[in-house]
GUMARDREN-205777 format. One line per field, with one value per residue (C-alpha): z, y, x. Coordinates in pm, whole numbers. Example, Ala and Ser with C-alpha at 12.3 -4.5 7.8 and 13.67 -1.06 7.14 Angstrom:
w c(780:714)
v c(-450:-106)
u c(1230:1367)
//
This chain:
w c(7197:7375:7380:7441:7126:6955:6580:6530:6745:6986:6910:7197:7345:7277:7344:7028:6910:6794:6668:6927:6866:6804:6944:6693:6740:7086:7199:7452:7463:7796:7888:8082:8407:8510:8364:8545:8429:8399:8274:7990:7843:7754:7615:7400:7266:7166:6982:7218:7040:6689:6483:6744:6700:6437:6529:6433:6425:6573:6854:7167:7467:7794:7909:8243:8251:8445:8378:8274:7984:7749:7456:7366:7029:6891:7079:7406:7707:7986:8028:8008:7965:8302:8442:8620:8479:8484:8254:8028:7704:7501:7207:6845:6662:6928:6949:7104:7466:7789:7776:7613:7692:7529:7439:7293:7371:7336:7618:7669:7717:8064:8168:8493:8700:8982:9321:9523:9757:9529:9382:9007:9053:9274:9032:8744:8934:8963:8631:8547:8873:9111:8901:8834:9209:9262:8986:9154:9492:9335:9133:9427:9656:9964:10289:10631:10799:10487:10442:10123:9995:9763:9564:9416:9687:9674:9311:9170:9158:9475:9683:9605:9637:9993:10094:9918:10041:10394:10357:10250:10583:10471:10670:10414:10374:10153:9994:10032:10110:10479:10428:10284:10560:10749:10435:10378:10739:10702:10390:10571:10558:10868:10786:10540:10380:10285:9949:9978:10276:10098:9879:9946:9925:10195:10423:10382:10438:10761:10892:10765:10770:10690:10374:10253:10103:9809:9613:9409:9206:9007:8909:8905:8581:8533:8709:9017:9027:9017:9318:9510:9428:9650:9959:9852:10004:9768:9663:9716:9470:9253:9021:8799:8624:8386:8235:8422:8558:8433:8427:8399:8697:8905:8807:8916:9271:9240:9268:9131:8937:8682:8458:8500:8281:8420:8262:8494:8328:8439:8718:8879:8851:9007:9300:9358:9341:9599:9830:9786:9847:10168:10290:10283:10009:9998:9662:9714:9474:9461:9226:9029:8732:8446:8111:7940:8156:8081:7872:8183:8365:8089:8144:8462:8749:9124:9191:9539:9449:9146:8919:8779:8510:8578:8255)
v c(9138:8997:9210:9182:9283:9282:9238:9425:9605:9370:9085:8870:9002:8768:8735:8810:8870:9228:9429:9621:9991:10249:10603:10884:11251:11371:11026:10771:10393:10236:9877:9806:9611:9662:9785:9888:9741:9976:9946:10178:9904:9700:10006:10085:9729:9760:10089:10372:10594:10484:10796:11013:10901:10693:10331:10078:9704:9470:9713:9681:9752:9924:10285:10278:10152:10177:10067:10195:10418:10193:10429:10794:10956:11266:11587:11426:11623:11540:11174:10955:10585:10416:10652:10475:10622:10585:10729:10705:10523:10655:10870:10871:10646:10427:10080:10116:10066:9945:9576:9498:9453:9788:10101:10440:10777:11146:11287:11563:11312:11211:11054:11122:10978:10743:10867:10652:10425:10379:10026:10004:9781:10047:10327:10142:10140:10520:10709:10653:10557:10765:11081:11049:11039:11337:11531:11469:11591:11897:11983:11942:12174:11966:12157:12007:11819:11797:11466:11279:10963:10749:10486:10222:10283:9947:9968:10127:10489:10448:10314:10627:10856:10741:10827:11163:11280:11183:11375:11680:11662:11503:11263:10980:10733:10440:10182:9832:9476:9397:9191:9497:9742:9701:9779:10096:10201:10152:10370:10652:10592:10713:10494:10222:10135:9769:9787:9421:9505:9734:10045:10272:10589:10464:10360:10696:10890:10700:10752:11111:11270:11612:11475:11471:11748:11553:11233:11080:10794:10565:10289:10384:10412:10723:10595:10480:10799:11011:10819:10866:11236:11278:11238:11531:11868:12143:12334:12029:11846:11536:11380:11074:10916:10708:10995:10910:11258:11464:11810:11989:11802:11894:12260:12264:12199:12420:12109:12156:11901:11658:11423:11431:11300:11304:11565:11525:11496:11491:11754:11580:11238:11377:11520:11186:10996:11234:11154:10782:10831:11022:10741:10955:10750:10371:10193:9914:9634:9354:9122:9103:8867:8785:8958:8632:8609:8963:8851:8697:9033:9285:9395:9187:9334:9297:9398:9532:9792:9770:9480:9510:9309:9197:9210)
u c(11057:10752:10438:10064:9876:9540:9538:9209:8956:8777:9018:9145:9471:9763:10133:10331:10686:10731:11030:11228:11146:11417:11391:11377:11459:11356:11243:11362:11338:11247:11325:11009:11011:10647:10319:10003:9672:9372:9012:9113:9335:9027:8852:9154:9150:8785:8839:8744:8999:8904:8838:9009:9369:9551:9628:9894:9821:9920:9839:10051:9830:9912:9936:10120:10479:10802:11156:11497:11597:11795:11850:11793:11736:11909:11831:11723:11841:11594:11691:11999:12060:12019:11753:11467:11147:10771:10511:10207:10284:9993:10094:9975:9974:9812:9958:10302:10209:10364:10264:10597:10963:11049:10855:10942:10788:10879:11088:10830:10547:10427:10757:10943:11226:11137:11261:11498:11308:11006:11001:10955:10647:10486:10572:10404:10076:10058:10025:9658:9486:9694:9696:9321:9260:9486:9309:8971:9094:9256:8944:8706:8905:8828:8827:8912:8624:8413:8232:8325:8155:8370:8181:8412:8670:8846:8959:9272:9156:8949:9237:9439:9139:9063:9419:9438:9097:9196:9524:9320:9136:8809:8592:8599:8313:8417:8190:8334:8238:8254:8570:8746:8648:8977:9177:8974:9032:9406:9404:9227:8850:8666:8365:8265:7933:7884:7710:7604:7381:7138:7119:7414:7204:6967:7253:7428:7105:7044:7397:7435:7089:7232:7392:7752:7961:8100:8044:8324:8176:8402:8160:7789:7589:7370:7058:7249:7455:7137:7004:7328:7339:7033:7256:7479:7396:7281:7590:7811:8034:7985:8240:8198:8496:8281:8079:7759:7681:7385:7536:7199:7056:7361:7333:6967:7091:7401:7616:7966:8168:8025:8219:8595:8873:9224:9448:9746:10085:10447:10421:10124:10288:10606:10408:10240:10570:10716:10425:10491:10864:10785:10560:10246:10076:10070:10052:9795:9892:9637:9828:10151:10140:10378:10345:10248:9934:9817:9521:9363:9341:9274:8916:8878:8677:8694:9055:9126:9385:9611:9709:10061:10238:10592:10790)
//
């Protein structure tokens, strides 16, 4: 089968021919049709999990994937051949990911059926970015009419976060280039801040002199996040998805939150899929490219929404 692999940490991703995996006891094999691309794919290739989990090389990249169950191992009772499924293909040993024509994972992993009406391409974009956004909204306990600033709003997580925060009743302020303001408005932002027109903190302070209730930052390094935190009211909420938050500094101002890592699994993914099926959440796909071209987008920046591989 065709797969995108790295042969060692930090090696260049390449298209390779790999054996078709067979499902063991309690596992299912999925014939993949689409795979979502995330920043974590590049980090995995450079060894972020080295020393934390065992790895197999050549290491097949990719976490998010969707397709059809093609085979089941002994003892499987949750899934059957022919089920359309989506999930997170990251289980030890690392290296048997979703950037391939087939992948195997335990039936009790993060794997769920795709509801009727949800395209497979759209489903593949959800597991990491969509569930991360949902986890942030759940953890922050947004109340109606609270003001929420989302920095990095046009990316994969941000595009979902704007929608979910709006659904929770928040007044959403999204950072975006001027050309992307209309897209943010369509997704649910009440206001946009053009980060190319000056420091975001200064623009927010001028427009919202009483501050904001919450800051969800998906991109800022520690120094920039500390500056932005100044616009959050004492007792508010700050979450960083890239581990840039200074927990002690937040505590000094009774600010809740800090660094967040998504822990959502099958139940959370199912809830998000149901929202997509109902038409409440839009899956913003920026580009769909063939598997063979995956190396050109792994680690790339600047996507407006999600990039998905067509397999």
